[in-house]
Structure formats: structure tokens, C-alpha cells
C-alpha positions as CSV (number, residue, x, y, z in Angstrom):
1,M,-49.1,-103.2,164.7
2,K,-50.7,-106.4,164.9
3,I,-54.2,-106.7,164.3
4,Y,-56.0,-109.3,164.1
5,V,-59.5,-109.0,162.5
6,T,-62.1,-111.1,163.3
7,G,-66.2,-112.0,163.9
8,S,-69.1,-114.3,162.8
9,L,-67.1,-116.6,159.5
10,T,-70.8,-115.6,158.4
11,Q,-69.3,-111.9,157.9
12,A,-66.5,-113.0,156.3
13,R,-66.6,-110.5,153.4
14,E,-67.2,-107.7,155.8
15,I,-63.8,-109.3,158.1
16,K,-62.2,-109.0,155.3
17,L,-63.2,-105.3,154.1
18,I,-61.8,-104.6,157.3
19,A,-58.6,-106.1,156.9
20,S,-58.1,-104.5,154.0
21,A,-58.9,-101.4,155.5
22,L,-56.4,-101.7,158.0
23,S,-53.7,-102.3,156.7
24,T,-53.6,-99.4,153.9
25,I,-52.7,-97.6,157.6
26,K,-48.6,-97.2,157.6
27,D,-46.7,-99.3,159.6
28,N,-49.9,-101.9,160.4
29,D,-49.5,-106.0,159.6
30,V,-53.4,-107.7,159.7
31,R,-54.1,-110.9,159.9
32,F,-57.9,-111.9,159.7
33,A,-60.5,-114.9,160.4
34,K,-61.0,-117.2,157.3
35,S,-62.4,-120.3,156.0
36,R,-60.1,-123.2,156.4
37,K,-61.9,-126.2,155.1
38,E,-58.9,-128.3,154.6
39,L,-58.6,-127.8,158.3
40,N,-60.1,-130.6,160.8
41,L,-61.8,-128.0,163.2
42,D,-58.9,-128.4,166.7
43,D,-56.5,-127.0,164.2
44,Y,-58.7,-123.8,162.3
45,I,-58.8,-123.7,166.3
46,M,-55.7,-123.5,167.2
47,L,-54.7,-121.1,164.3
48,R,-57.0,-118.4,165.5
49,Y,-55.3,-119.1,168.8
50,E,-51.9,-118.7,167.4
51,H,-53.2,-115.6,165.7
52,I,-54.2,-113.5,168.9
53,D,-51.0,-114.9,170.3
54,W,-49.5,-112.4,167.4
55,C,-51.4,-109.3,168.3
56,D,-51.2,-106.7,169.4
57,A,-54.8,-105.4,169.3
58,V,-58.5,-107.8,168.2
59,Y,-61.0,-106.1,166.2
60,I,-64.3,-108.3,166.8
61,L,-66.9,-107.3,164.3
62,K,-69.9,-107.5,165.6
63,K,-73.8,-109.9,164.2
64,E,-75.8,-106.9,163.6
65,N,-78.2,-107.4,166.4
66,G,-75.1,-106.2,168.2
67,D,-74.2,-110.2,169.9
68,L,-71.3,-112.3,169.5
69,C,-71.3,-115.7,168.3
70,D,-69.9,-118.5,170.2
71,G,-67.1,-119.0,169.1
72,V,-65.8,-115.2,168.8
73,V,-66.8,-114.7,172.5
74,Y,-64.2,-117.9,173.4
75,E,-61.2,-116.0,171.1
76,K,-62.6,-112.6,173.2
77,V,-62.0,-114.8,176.2
78,Y,-58.5,-115.3,175.7
79,A,-57.6,-111.7,174.5
80,E,-58.8,-110.5,177.6
81,K,-56.4,-113.7,179.0
82,Q,-53.7,-112.4,177.1
83,H,-53.3,-109.2,177.8
84,K,-54.1,-107.4,174.1
85,E,-56.2,-104.5,173.5
86,I,-60.0,-105.4,172.2
87,V,-61.8,-103.4,169.6
88,Y,-65.6,-103.5,168.6
89,I,-67.1,-103.1,165.4
90,G,-70.5,-102.4,165.1
């Protein structure tokens, strides 16, 4: 399964750990949100949407209070429009 793991970049360490764990499962191919300071904001947003286009499922890490940051809400809505499976973590 092709999986994209996303969440607030303040949770980058946790996102990477989740992606690493999911990648150990046979037949999983995992990409995850990470800081890309070399990209301008438009290109960075496009890259995250391209990950959604590519994947079968989007795993969304919620913040500690259960909320999603605005950028992740945009990704979630785009994924829903693309009929992707969405899995919430946290």
C-alpha cells in the first residue's frame, strides 16, 4: 500500500517515526511530510499535494489537543476529494 504520513511540522520527529514503523510492513511504500527549506512555499505545497495524488491512504497525526493545523486540514480536504482512505493517529 502507498501511504503518505502528514501532520504539523512541529511533530516532524513523530511523523518520521510513524512512517518508519509503517514502512516495515511488507508491501508498504511510505512517504511523509518533512521540512524542505530549499523549496519556496508554492513548490512545497505542490509537493505535499503530489504525495496525496500518489498514495492510497493518508495517515494524519493529530496535535496533542486533537486538532489539525490549517495546512493539514487543506491536505485532508484534498485527500477526501481524491477519495483517499484517511487514517487519524492520536
